[in-house]
C-alpha positions in Angstrom: 0.2 35.4 42.2 -2.3 35.5 39.3 -5.0 33.6 41.2 -6.3 33.2 44.6 -7.9 29.8 45.3 -10.4 30.0 48.2 -12.0 26.8 49.6 -15.7 26.7 49.0 -17.9 24.7 51.5 -19.8 22.2 49.5 -22.1 20.6 52.3 -25.6 21.6 51.2 -24.5 23.6 48.2 -26.2 23.4 44.8 -24.0 22.7 41.8 -25.4 23.2 38.4 -23.8 21.5 35.1 -25.0 22.3 31.6 -24.2 20.3 28.5 -23.4 16.9 27.5 -20.6 14.7 26.6 -17.2 14.2 28.0 -16.7 17.7 29.1 -19.8 17.8 31.3 -19.0 14.2 32.5 -15.5 15.5 33.8 -17.3 18.2 35.7 -19.6 15.6 37.3 -16.7 13.6 38.4 -15.5 16.5 40.4 -18.3 16.0 42.8 -18.4 12.3 42.7 -18.5 12.0 46.5 -19.1 15.5 47.7 -22.0 16.5 50.1 -23.9 18.7 47.7 -26.8 18.5 45.2 -25.9 18.6 41.6 -28.4 19.6 38.8 -27.4 18.3 35.4 -29.0 19.8 32.3 -28.1 17.7 29.4 -29.7 19.9 26.6 -31.5 16.8 25.1 -28.6 14.4 25.7 -28.7 10.9 27.2 -27.1 12.1 30.4 -25.4 8.8 31.7 -24.0 9.3 35.2 -20.0 8.5 35.5 -19.2 5.2 37.3 -18.9 5.7 41.2 -21.1 8.7 41.5 -22.3 9.0 45.3 -23.6 12.5 45.2 -27.2 13.3 44.6 -27.7 14.3 41.0 -30.9 15.3 39.2 -30.9 15.0 35.5 -32.9 17.1 33.2 -32.9 15.9 29.5 -34.9 18.8 28.2 -33.3 20.8 25.3 -33.8 24.0 27.2 -32.6 25.1 30.7 -35.5 26.1 32.8 -35.8 29.7 33.8 -35.2 29.0 37.6 -32.4 26.5 36.9 -29.7 28.7 38.3 -31.4 30.1 41.4 -29.5 29.4 44.5 -26.7 27.8 42.7 -23.1 28.2 44.3 -21.3 27.1 41.1 -22.3 26.7 37.4 -20.3 24.8 34.7 -21.4 25.4 31.3 -20.0 22.8 28.6 -21.6 23.7 25.4 -19.8 24.3 22.0 -21.9 27.0 20.6 -20.5 30.2 21.5 -23.6 32.3 21.7 -25.6 29.7 23.7 -22.6 29.4 26.1 -22.5 33.3 26.6 -26.2 33.6 27.1 -26.3 30.9 29.8 -23.3 32.4 31.4 -25.2 35.7 31.7 -28.4 34.1 33.1 -26.3 32.3 35.7 -24.4 35.4 36.9 -27.6 37.3 37.3 -28.9 34.5 39.5 -25.7 35.2 41.7 -23.7 32.0 40.8 -20.0 31.8 39.9 -19.6 30.7 36.3 -17.1 28.4 34.6 -17.5 28.0 30.7 -15.4 25.3 29.4 -12.6 26.5 26.8 -14.0 30.2 27.2 -11.7 31.8 29.8 -13.2 35.4 28.9 -16.4 34.1 30.3 -15.2 32.5 33.5 -15.6 33.7 36.9 -13.3 30.9 38.3 -11.1 28.2 36.7 -11.7 24.6 37.3 -8.6 23.2 39.1 -6.9 19.7 39.1 -7.9 18.3 42.5 -6.6 15.8 44.7 -9.5 14.5 46.8 -8.8 13.2 50.3 -12.2 13.9 51.7 -11.7 16.7 54.3 -8.5 17.5 52.6 -8.4 18.9 49.2 -5.4 20.0 47.2 -5.9 22.0 44.0 -3.6 23.0 41.2 -4.6 25.8 38.7 -2.8 27.5 35.8 -5.7 30.0 35.3 -7.0 27.9 32.4 -4.0 28.5 30.4 -2.7 24.9 30.6 -5.1 22.4 32.2 -2.8 19.6 31.2 0.1 21.1 33.0 -2.2 21.4 36.2 -3.0 17.6 35.8 0.5 16.7 35.6 1.3 18.6 38.8 -1.7 16.9 40.5 -0.1 13.4 39.4 3.4 14.5 40.7 2.0 15.4 44.1 -0.8 13.0 44.6 1.5 10.2 45.8 2.8 12.1 48.6 -0.5 13.2 50.0 -1.3 10.5 52.7 -4.4 8.4 51.9 -5.7 8.8 55.3 -5.2 12.7 55.3 -8.8 13.3 55.1 -9.7 11.1 58.0 -7.0 12.5 60.1 -8.3 16.0 59.5 -11.9 15.1 60.2 -10.8 13.6 63.7 -8.8 16.6 64.4 -11.8 18.9 63.6 -14.1 16.7 65.7 -11.7 17.1 68.7 -10.9 20.6 68.2 -13.0 22.0 71.1 -12.1 19.2 73.4 -8.2 19.8 72.9 -8.8 23.6 73.4 -10.7 22.9 76.8 -7.6 20.8 78.0 -4.8 22.7 76.7 -5.4 26.5 77.0 -2.0 27.8 75.8 -1.9 28.3 71.9 1.9 27.2 71.7 1.3 24.1 73.8 -1.5 23.2 71.8 0.2 23.6 68.6 3.0 21.2 70.0 0.3 18.7 70.8 -1.1 18.8 67.3 2.4 18.4 65.7 3.1 15.3 67.9 -0.4 13.7 67.6 -1.0 14.2 63.9 2.4 12.7 63.0 2.1 9.7 65.2 0.0 6.5 65.5 -3.0 8.4 64.6 -1.7 8.9 61.1 -1.1 5.3 60.8 -4.6 4.5 61.7 -5.9 7.0 59.4 -3.9 5.5 56.3 -5.6 2.2 57.2 -9.0 3.7 56.7 -9.8 3.3 60.4 -11.7 6.4 61.4 -12.9 5.5 64.8 -9.3 4.1 65.6 -7.8 7.4 64.5 -10.1 9.4 66.8 -9.4 6.9 69.7 -5.6 7.2 69.1 -5.9 11.1 69.1 -7.9 10.9 72.5 -5.4 8.7 73.9 -2.6 11.1 72.9 -4.4 13.9 74.4 -4.8 12.0 77.9 -1.0 11.3 77.7 -0.2 14.8 76.8 -2.1 16.6 79.5 -0.4 14.5 82.2 2.6 16.0 84.1 5.9 15.4 82.1 4.5 12.6 80.0 6.9 9.8 79.0 6.7 9.9 75.2 7.5 6.9 72.9 8.1 7.4 69.3 8.1 5.0 66.3 10.9 3.9 64.1 10.1 3.1 60.3 12.8 1.0 58.6 12.6 2.4 55.2 14.2 1.1 52.0 15.5 4.0 50.0 16.1 2.4 46.8 19.1 2.4 44.7 19.7 6.1 44.6 17.3 7.6 42.0 14.9 9.7 44.1 12.1 8.8 41.6 12.6 5.3 42.6 11.4 5.8 46.1 8.0 4.3 46.9 5.1 6.6 47.4 5.1 5.5 51.1 8.8 5.9 51.6 8.6 9.4 50.4 5.9 10.4 52.7 7.5 8.9 55.7 10.9 10.7 55.0 9.0 14.0 54.7 7.3 13.5 58.0 10.3 12.2 60.0 11.8 14.0 63.0 15.0 12.1 62.7 16.7 10.6 59.6 19.3 7.9 60.3 20.9 6.9 57.0 23.6 4.9 55.4 26.1 6.2 53.1 24.4 4.3 50.1 21.4 6.6 50.5 21.7 9.4 48.0 21.7 13.2 48.9 18.8 13.7 46.6 16.7 11.3 48.7 17.8 12.7 52.1 16.9 16.1 50.8 13.3 15.0 50.7 13.2 15.3 54.5 12.2 18.5 56.3 14.8 21.1 56.8 14.4 20.8 60.5 14.6 17.1 60.6 17.7 15.7 62.5 20.0 13.8 60.1 22.3 11.0 61.6 24.8 9.5 59.2 25.7 6.0 60.3 27.3 5.0 57.0 29.8 2.1 56.6 32.0 1.1 53.9 34.2 -2.0 53.3 36.6 -2.3 56.3 35.4 1.0 57.8 32.5 1.0 60.3 32.7 4.3 62.3 29.4 3.6 63.9 29.1 -0.2 64.9 25.7 -2.1 64.3 25.3 -2.2 67.9 25.6 1.5 68.2 23.1 2.0 65.5 20.5 -0.2 67.2 20.9 2.1 70.2 20.6 5.3 68.4 17.3 4.1 67.1 15.9 3.1 70.4 17.3 6.4 72.0 15.7 8.6 69.5 12.4 6.7 69.7 12.3 6.8 73.7 12.4 10.7 73.2 9.0 10.6 71.4 10.5 11.0 68.0 9.3 9.9 64.5 12.4 8.0 63.4 13.0 6.9 59.8 16.1 4.4 59.4 17.0 4.8 55.6 18.9 2.2 54.1 20.0 2.0 50.4 17.9 -0.6 48.4 15.7 -2.6 50.6 16.2 -3.0 54.3 15.7 -6.7 54.3 18.3 -7.7 51.5 21.7 -7.5 53.1 20.7 -4.2 54.9 20.7 -5.7 58.4 17.2 -4.6 58.8 16.3 -7.8 60.6 18.9 -7.2 63.3 17.5 -3.8 64.0 14.0 -4.9 64.1 14.8 -7.5 66.5 16.6 -4.8 68.7 13.6 -2.7 68.5 11.2 -5.4 69.4 13.3 -6.4 72.4 13.2 -2.6 73.5 9.5 -2.4 73.2 9.7 0.2 70.5 7.0 0.3 68.0 8.4 -0.5 64.5 7.4 -0.6 60.9 8.9 -1.7 57.7 8.5 -0.2 54.4 10.2 -2.0 51.4 12.4 -0.5 48.7 13.5 -1.5 45.4 16.6 -3.6 45.9 19.7 -2.7 44.2 19.6 -6.1 42.1 16.3 -5.2 40.6 17.0 -1.5 40.0 20.6 -2.1 38.6 19.4 -5.0 36.2 16.4 -2.8 35.0 18.9 0.1 34.5 21.2 -2.1 32.5 18.3 -3.7 30.6 19.1 -7.0 31.7 16.6 -9.6 32.7 17.3 -11.5 35.8 15.4 -14.6 34.5 14.7 -15.4 30.9 12.8 -18.3 29.3 15.7 -19.2 27.2 18.5 -19.0 29.6 17.7 -18.5 33.3 15.0 -20.2 35.3 16.1 -19.2 38.7 18.0 -16.2 40.4 19.9 -15.9 43.7 21.2 -13.1 45.6 24.3 -13.5 47.5 26.7 -11.3 49.5 30.5 -10.7 48.6 31.1 -9.9 52.2 29.7 -12.8 54.5 29.8 -12.5 58.2 33.5 -12.8 59.6 33.7 -16.5 61.0 30.2 -17.2 59.6 29.0 -19.5 56.7 30.3 -18.8 53.2 28.2 -18.9 50.1 27.6 -22.4 48.9 28.4 -21.9 45.2 27.9 -25.6 44.2 24.2 -25.0 44.6 24.4 -22.0 42.3 26.7 -23.4 39.5 24.0 -24.5 37.0 24.2 -22.6 33.7 20.4 -21.6 33.8 20.8 -19.9 37.3 21.5 -16.1 37.6 23.6 -15.1 40.6 23.6 -11.5 41.7 26.4 -10.5 44.0 25.9 -7.6 46.4 29.1 -5.9 48.0 31.3 -8.0 45.9 33.7 -5.4 44.3 36.5 -6.1 46.8 36.3 -9.8 46.6 35.4 -10.2 42.8 38.5 -12.5 41.9 37.9 -14.6 44.8 34.2 -14.8 44.0 34.9 -15.7 40.4 37.3 -18.3 41.2 35.0 -19.9 43.9 32.2 -20.2 41.4 34.5 -21.6 38.6 35.8 -24.1 41.3 32.1 -25.1 42.0 31.7 -25.8 38.3 30.4 -22.5 36.7 31.8 -22.2 33.2 34.6 -19.6 33.1 33.2 -18.1 29.9 30.0 -17.1 31.7 28.8 -13.7 30.8 28.9 -11.0 33.5 27.7 -7.5 34.1 28.8 -5.0 36.7 26.6 -2.1 37.5 28.5 0.6 39.4 26.2 3.4 41.0 23.4 1.9 39.5 20.4 4.4 38.5 22.5 7.4 39.5 24.1 10.1 37.2 27.5 8.6 37.5 26.3 5.1 36.7 28.8 2.7 34.7 27.7 -0.7 33.1 30.6 -2.9 32.5 30.5 -6.4 30.8 32.8 -9.3 30.5 33.2 -12.8 31.5 33.4 -14.7 34.9 37.1 -15.8 34.5 38.1 -12.1 34.0 35.7 -10.5 36.6 38.7 -9.6 38.7 40.6 -8.0 35.8 37.5 -6.1 34.9 37.2 -4.5 38.3 40.8 -3.5 38.4 41.2 -2.3 34.9 38.2 -0.1 35.3 39.0 1.0 38.8 35.6 0.3 40.1 35.1 2.0 43.5 31.6 2.7 44.1 28.7 0.6 45.2 28.1 -2.0 42.6 26.2 -5.3 41.9 27.6 -8.1 39.7 25.3 -10.3 37.7 26.6 -13.6 36.7 24.8 -15.5 34.0 23.7 -16.0 30.5 21.3 -13.2 31.0 24.3 -10.8 31.2 24.3 -11.1 27.4 21.5 -8.8 27.3 23.4 -5.9 29.3 24.0 -2.6 27.6 27.1 -0.7 28.4 27.2 2.8 29.6 27.1 4.2 26.2 24.1 2.2 25.6 25.7 -0.4 23.2 24.5 -4.0 23.8 27.6 -6.3 24.4 25.9 -9.5 23.3 28.3 -10.1 20.3 31.4 -9.1 22.2 30.6 -11.3 25.1 30.0 -14.2 22.6 33.6 -13.5 21.1 35.1 -13.6 24.5 33.3 -16.7 25.4 34.8 -18.2 22.3 38.2 -17.1 23.0 38.2 -18.3 26.7 
C-alpha cells in the first residue's frame, strides 16, 4: 500500500484555496456541501463560485495572499501555474501547520486529492497518488452506481442511535447482529427515498422488535430483472440489491456473472426451468420466496430480462401479497430490447414499422393462443419469446394469418453474451433456420421489415441477402 487515506472531519474546519480558473474551481466543488469554511484567494481573478455551492465561501480577489491567510487552516490547495510562486506559497502554508496540495506538483504535496463519491456522512475516495487522476475518476464512476443514494442518511441515523442501541443491547456480537439486520432492511429503503425521519423511525422500530424475546422477523422480497445476461446491463439498483441480498432465488437464464455479484455468504437457490422440464414448479417457487422472507431474510428473486415480461413475476407478486410479505419490483432490460440492440435492429422504424408486439411461443397449456391476425400487418414488428421449439408452427400460423412468407426475420441466440449468435432469414424458412443452425440456447425471434437491419454474428449486415431471399420466395 503506497498511500493511507485517513478521513478528516470537516465540521468547523478551515479550507484555503489559492488560484483561479478551472483547477481552483474543481477544488471548490469538492466542498460544495461540506460543513466547513472555505477561503478562496483568487490572486486577482474574478472568482465566480461554481453552481450549487452551499458551503460558506469567502472570496479574496487581491493579487497577494495575506500574511495570516493560512493560519488555522486544515487543508490548503494551491492552483497556480508559476512554479516559484507555488513553492513559496506551499512553504508558507506548511509553516502555518496546514497540509498542502499543489496542483500538478506531486513533489510539493503533503496529500493527494482523491476522486470522491459524496453521500453525506458516507464518503468513498479513490487515489492513484497523483500519478493518474483520470484513472481515479474512472474508478469512481465505476463504483458510484453501487453506492446507495441513501447511504449517508442511513449512516447519520445509525450514528444518532448508536448510544441508544448500546444501552439496549449490551453484548457486542448481538449488537452487531442487530445492525446487520437493521441496516439492510426497510430502513435502507426509506433512506434511499431521502426520508431521514422515516429512516430513524424504522431503525427505532427495528430495535423495539429486536429486543423482544424471540421476535418474529419478516423479511422482504425484491423481484429483480437481471437483464439478458451481460452483467454490465444490470440496472444500478439491481446490482445493489443483488449485493445486499441474504438469499438469491434465480432462474437458469440468469448468467453466472450476474449471480457472482452477490455476497459470498448469500444463499443461492436455483429454480431454473427449461422447455418441458420444470424441476421446481411455480407453486413451489412461490412457497420458497414466502418461507425465506418469513425467516427475516432479504430475498432477491432474480429473473432473466424483466420480471414482468413473460417472467411470471405477476404471479409471484400476487402470492407474496396474499401472504402479507413486503415485496418490491425492480425492472430489468428485457430480452427483446437487449437482443435487438445487440443485433443493431430497431424494433420500430419510420419507414417500415410503426408498432411492435411481444408474444410468447409457449402459451399456457389449455389457455388462449396468440391472435396472429392482429399482428399480420407489414408495418408491425413481432418479437417472439421462448419460440425456438415452436418456430415452424409460429411461422405457419403467422403466414396463415396473412403475414407475407418473405417477411425478414432475425434470431438472436444467447443475446449480449460471449456466445451470442445472430441469424437471419425469412419467415417461411424460420423452422429450417432453427434446425440447420441447431439453435439450442435461449433466443428471441424478430419478425418484420426491421429485421433487414440486423447484422450477423460476423458483423455483416444481411439486408441484400434478405432481399434476395425475398425475391426468390
